[in-house]
N, C-alpha and C positions, 0 to 999 in steps of 0.2 A: 757519514756521507761517502759515497764511493768515489774513487778516482775517475774523473770524467774521461781520461784517456783510455781507460780500460772498461768502459761501460757501453751499453746500448741505449736506444732511445727510451726504453722503459725505465732503466735505472736513472737516467737524467731527469725524467719527469717525476719519478719518486723522490729524488733529491729535492727538486723544486717544491713539491707539494709538502714534504716534511718540513722544510724551512718555513714555508708560508703558514703551516699549521702552528708552528712554534710562535709565530708573531700574532696570529689571529686568535687562536683558541688553545693555548698550552694546556696539556693534560687531558684534553678531550679526544674522543675517538675521531679519527680522520674520516671525512665523508667524501667518497667518489660517487658519481651519479651517471645514470643513463636514462633516456626516456624514449619510449616506443609507443606508437599508436597502432592498436590492432584493428585497423580499418580494412585490412586486406592481408594477403600473404606477407609475412615478415621475412624478407629475402636476405641473401648473403651480403648485400650492401648494407642493409640495416644492422647486420650482425657486427659490423665494425663499431657501431654505436655502443655495443656491449663489450666487445673484446678489448677495445682500447682502455677503458677504465678498469676492466677486470685485470688486465696484465699489470697495470700500475698499482692497483689495490693489492694484488697478490704479492708484488715485490715489497710493498710496505709491510705486509704481514710476515714475509720471510725475514724481515729485519726485526721482528718481535714487537711491532707496534700494533695498536688496536686500530683497525680500519674497516669501515663499513662500505659496501658497494650497494647503493640504492638503485633499484630498477623501477622507475615510475611507468606504470601502464597507463597511458593516456586514453583510458577506456570511457572517459566522460566527454570525449570529443564528439562532435556531431557526425552522423552518418551522411556522407557527402553525395554519393551517387551509387546507382545500382551497377555493379560490374557486368561485363559481357558474360553471358552464360547463366545468369541468375534470372529467375522469374521476374518479369517487369513489374509485377504487383508489389514487389519490395519497394517501389518508389514511394509508397505511402509512408515509409519509415524515414525518408530523407529528412534530416534535421533533428532526429531523435538522438539521444546518447547511444553510443555503440553497445552499451550494456542493456539497452531497452529494445534493441533490434533483434528479431529472431535470427538464429543461425541459418546458414544456407540450407536448402532442402537436403534431407538425408543425414544431416549432422547429428551426432549424439549430444552436442553441447547446448546449453540453455540460452546462449546469446551469440550474436555476431562476434563480440569481443572475445568470449571464451573460446570460440571455434578457432580463431586465428592465434590466440595466445598459446593454446595447448601444444602444437608441434614444436614451438620454440622452447617452451618449458622443458620438454623432453630432451631436446637437443642440447640445451645448456647444462642439463644434468650429465649427459654423456661427455660433454666437453670439460667438465670439472669446474664450471663457473659457479662460484659461491656468491650469492647476492640476497638482498632483502627486497622482496617485491612489494610495491605499493599500488593499490588500485585508486586512481583519482576519483572514480565514482564513489568509492567508500569514503574517501577524504572529504569530498564536497558534501555528500548527502548526510554525513554524520555531524557536520558543523565544525570540523577540525579547523577549517580556514576562515571561520566567521569573522574573527577580529581583523584578519588580513584583508578580507573583502570590505569591511566597514572602513578600514584605513584607506584603501584604494579609492573608495567612493568619496571620502572626505577630501582626498588629494587629487580628485579627478582633473581639476584644472591644471595642476602641476604636471600630471601625466600627459594631458593633452598638449601642454606646452613643449614637453620633450618630443612627443610625436610630431608636433608641428615643425620642429627644426628640420625634419626630413621630408615634409610635404613641400611641394613647389607649385606655384601658380604657372599659368601658361607662359608668362614672361621669364620664368626661371627664378623669380624671387621667392624667398621663404613665405609660406602661408601660415597665418596666425591660427592658433587653436580656437575651438568653439566652446562656448559655455555649456552647450547641450551635449557634450561628449560624456558618455558613461562607460566605464571599463568593465561593467558587469552585465551579463546577458542571461536573463532567466529562461528556463525551459517552460513552455506553456503548460499550465495545470490541466487544461482540457485535452489538447492534442499531443502533448509531450515534446513538441518540436521547438526549435530555437528561432522560429520565424517571428520573433518578438521585437518590439521597439519600446524602450523605456521612455515614458512621456514625462515623468516628474519624479523628483527624489527630495526628501527632506532630511537634512543631516541630523537634526535633533531627534525626531521621532523614528527615523530610519524607514519611514513609509516610502515605498517605491510603487509607482503605477506603471503598468505596461499594457500594451495591446498586442494581439497576435494576428497574423495574416489569416488565421482560421476564423476570425471574428470575435474571439474571446478576449476579455480584458479584465484586469482586477488590480486591486491595491493590496500589497503585502507589507509586513514589517521585515525589513532585511535582516534585522537582528535575530529573526526566528526562521527565515526562509532558507531552505537548503535544496532548492531545485533550480540551480543555475551555476554559472562559473565565470571567472574572470576571463577576459579575452586573452589570447595566447601571448601577446607582447607584454602583458602585465602578469599573467599567470606564471610564466617561466621565471622572471626575476623574483617574484614573490616566493617561489619555492626555494630559490638559492638562499634567500635570507632565512626562511623558516627552517630549512634542513641544515643550514650551515655548510653548504656544498663547497668543497675546496678544489675539486677537479671534475670537469665534465666536458667532453669533446662535443663537436657538432659538425654537421656536413657543410660543404662549400656553400650551399644555398642559404645558410644562416648568416653568412658573413658579408652580404652585400649591403650597401648603404640603406638605412632604414629598416633593416631586418631585425628580428627579435633579439639576436645576440648583440647587435650594435646598440639598439635603443635600451636593451636590458641593462647594460652597464650603467646607464644614467638612472634608470628607474629604480634599480635595486638600491642604489646609494641615496638618491634624492627622496625616495618615497618610503622604502622599507628599512632603511638604516643598515643595509648589508653591503657585501662586496661581491663583485662578479668572480666566479671561480676561474682557476687556470683552465683554459679551454682551447686545446689545439684544434685546428680545422682538419678534418680528415677527407681524403680523396675518395673517389668512387671505386667500387669493386665491380669488375666485369666478369663475364663468363666467356670462355673461348668460343669464338664464333658469334658472339652477341654484342650489341652495343651497350652503352650505359644503361644500367638497370633502373626500372621504375616500377614500383609495385602497382601503379595504376594501370599498367599495360597488361598485367596478368601473365601467367605462364612462365614466370621467373623462378629459377630454383631457390628453394628455401634451405636453411641449414640441415634439417633432417634428411633432405634428399641428398645433399652432399655427403652426409655421414653414412648413407647407404652404400656409397662407392669408395669412400676413403676412411681411414681410421681417424679417430678424434685427434691424436697428436699431430697428424699431417695437416689437418684443417687448422688447428691452433697455430702451427708453424707458419702458415701462410700469412696470418695476421701479426705474428710476433716478429717476423724477420723484416718487415717493411715499416718505415716510419709512417705515422698517420697521414702525412702530406703526400705520400707516394701511392699512386694507384697501382693495382695489380689485377690479374685475372685468375680465375679458378677454372681448371680444366674439367670439362665433362666429356670431351671427346678423347681421341687417342693420345693427346698431350698428357693425360694423366699418367701414362706409362713413363714418359720422360720426367715428369714431376717426381714420381716415386724413385726413379733412378737417382735423381738429385738428392732426395731425402735420405736414401740409403747411403749415398756417398758421404753426406754430412755426418751421418751416424758413425760411419767408419773413421772419419777424421777425428771426431770427438773422442771416440774410444782409444784411438792411437795417440791422442795428445797433439795432433798436428793442425787442429782447427784454429782459425782466427778467433779472437775474443768475441766478436759480434756473432759469429756462427755458433759458438759454444753457448752464449747467452740465449739466443733464439731457440736452439735445440733443447736446452734445459727447460725453458718456459713451455715448450711444446709437450714434453714427455711427463712433466710433473707440475703440481701446484704446491702451495705452502702446506696443503693438507696431505700431500703424498703423491706417489706416482700414479699415472693413468695406466689402464690395462694395455698390454703390448702383446704382439705376436711372438711366441717363443722362438720360432725359426722363420725369420723374415725372408722367405723366398722372393726373388724379384717379382714385382707386380706384373710385368709384361709376361713373365714365364707362367704365372698362375692364370692370367687372362687367356693365354694361348692354350693352356691345358684344358681349362673348363670349356673353352670354345670348341676344341677338337672333340672332347669326350662328351659334349652336351650335358655336363654336370654329373656324369656317372661316377659315383664316389669310389667304387672299386677300381675303375680304370685310372681315376685321378690319383689315388694312393699308389697304384703300381708305378705310374710315371714319376711321381714325387720321390718314391723310394729309389728309383733308378737315378733320378736327377740329383737329389740332395740327401739321400739316405734317411728320409723321414720314415718313421714307423707307425705314425697315426696322423690323421688329417687335422686333429686338434692342435698339433704342433704348428700348423700353418694358419691357424685361425687367430684373430678374426680377419686377417688380410685375405685369406682365401675366399671368405664369404663376400667381402667387398668386391673382389675381382669377379666373382660369379654374378653379383648383382649388376656390375658394370656391363658385362657381356650381355646379360639378359635385357637390360633397359637402354643401353647406349650404343651398342654395336649394330650398325645397319645390316639388313638382311644380306646385301651384296658383299658385305665384309666378313660374313661368317665363313668359317672354314669347314668344308665337307670333304673328307677323304674319299677317294675313288673306291668303289667296290671291286672293280676289275681293272686289269692293266689296259693302257691305251695301246693296243697292239698295232694300230695304224701308225702311230708316231714312232713306236719302237722299231717297226720294220723299216721306217724311212731314215733311220739314223746312220750316219757314217761311222767308220771304224774308230775315229777319235772319241766320239761320244759314247760308243759302245764300251770302249776300254775304260772311260771315266766311270761309267755305271758299274762295271765289273770291279774296279778298284774300291768303289764305295761299298758295294755289297759284300766284298771280301773282307773289309775292315770293320764292319759293324760290331761284331762280337768283341773284338779286341778293344774297341774304342767306345763301348757302351756306357757312357756317362755324358753329362752336359759338356764338360770341358773336353773330353775325349772326342766327342762327335764334332765339336767346334774345330778341333785340330784336323779331323778327318776331312770335313767338307771344304775347308780352306786349303788343305794339303793336297787333295787329288790333282787340281790343276798344276800345282808346283811339281809333283812327281812327273806329270806328263810333259812338263817343260824341262825336265832334267835338273830341277833345282832342289836344294836342301829344304827340309821342312821349316826351318827358321829363316829362310831367305826373305829379304825385304821385297815388298810388292812393287813391281814396275807397272807402268800404264798398261802394257800388254798383258801382264799377269792379272791385273784387276779386271780387265775386259774378259779374260778367259774365265775368271771366277764368277763374274756376273752371268755369263752365258750358261755356265754349269748350274748355278743356282736356279736360273729361270727354267732350265730343263727339268730339274728335280721337282720344282713346284708344279710344273705342268703335269708331270707324270703322277704326282701324289695327290694334288687337289684340283687339277684342271684349270689353273690360271698361273700366270708367271710371277706372282708375288704372294706373300702370305706371312704367317708367323715366323719367328726366327727358326731357321732350318734345324739346328740341334734339338730345339724343343719339339718341333714337328716330328722329327724322326723318332724321338723317345715316345711321343704320344702314339704314333702309328704302330710301333713295335717292329723289331728286327725282321721277323718272318714276313710280315705284311709288306715292309719296305722292299725286301728282296723280290717279292712277288710283283709289286707294282713297277719296279725298275728293270724287270727282266733278268734278275740275277738269281 
């Protein structure tokens, strides 16, 4: 067990799970679990359901213990509604299992469930998440849970009594359970939907009678029937006992009074003879500029979309560095540049040995798993620099390599990949048209002719120093140094309010002459991208 003073939240949960495993099931593989319903886009908030147990399971594996991360696809859940943008005729499938609903129009997948599972499966592979996938459709329809279903039906009054503790009458008093409660809902044999009502059940013969809203009805032997499922508040604790789950997080919505997590603690012990897993509540994940995410609203970024604009270790880091109870945001706008600056700074601190323990743990969990390191960019040029370059060059690889050679001494673009490709994708998909950088073709002669002698001298100093300072650091020194020279100050003089004002005015003039607006990418990067000869032409030098 690790020293808690020198650990992160992942290590602390791993300690707790390992201790609990020694009490509950010594010598057996430790089971961590996640559950996702592929009813729609599985977004970046849902990813926390997977990343939290993944990080804990991976830490347990790092310690040399056998640990399984189960990912239950709740693909036997009912299709609840037709999302906006889908042919309204899909309403005929409402109530069917997700695996029985056709995929959205144009999809290559065989069902609604497979369509929404596929992008997450690809994303988890890229993120290095090792798991064992379980289809609840396969589990239920193959009869795997038959004994658990029969047990739940025998104990239906006990289950109803547990649920009744959380039901209230109008006067606030607890409401007693009903003898007519049934924890199993069949899918109709005729229409395949769950618009069914169980009308009778015999414990001895296991004969179950039901009617459906479609008009169909029948009597089946539940000991042989595999076209239905336990209701969610019974299904979840049943699986805890069946799988021997020791760790499974859940969202805030599962922790309110009467929720599946709360009642599940009693049902798993009183009915199925198991114990509730260690289960931290996790907070929501947001997107910069967006409110709390909900997959029902549509248009919410999914993990594969985040991985188009950021490298897998960076996305892993966002989930590893925050406790599950802490909410955080993922940047799809220009904040991604600041995020990458922070990521690179942490990497340098870890490399130099100056990082705090929590920083080192989170960084290590981001860049590798127990199976080995994740792919990394050989020469991690700052993301904001790459974004500026591909914006200015409109993705021209020859020009991009020229600039990167001048800026960082790269000899091939592959040295900057995959980060370069992520920055290119960000520019292509996230940068608004009005934010794109377009270098002027010809000098703004009207502006140049209107300048006073101070501005003309500043431009001459800049143009004359380009060749000598032609590197990212050198050009940084030059653009900040020109106003200092004009003020009679040394190059290393500290900035005064007056000097800062002069620098801002000089920068705005350069931006206007180069790209026609008074702000833009970092000036040193912009100058490198434009090229010395063209800069001199545009600034009248």
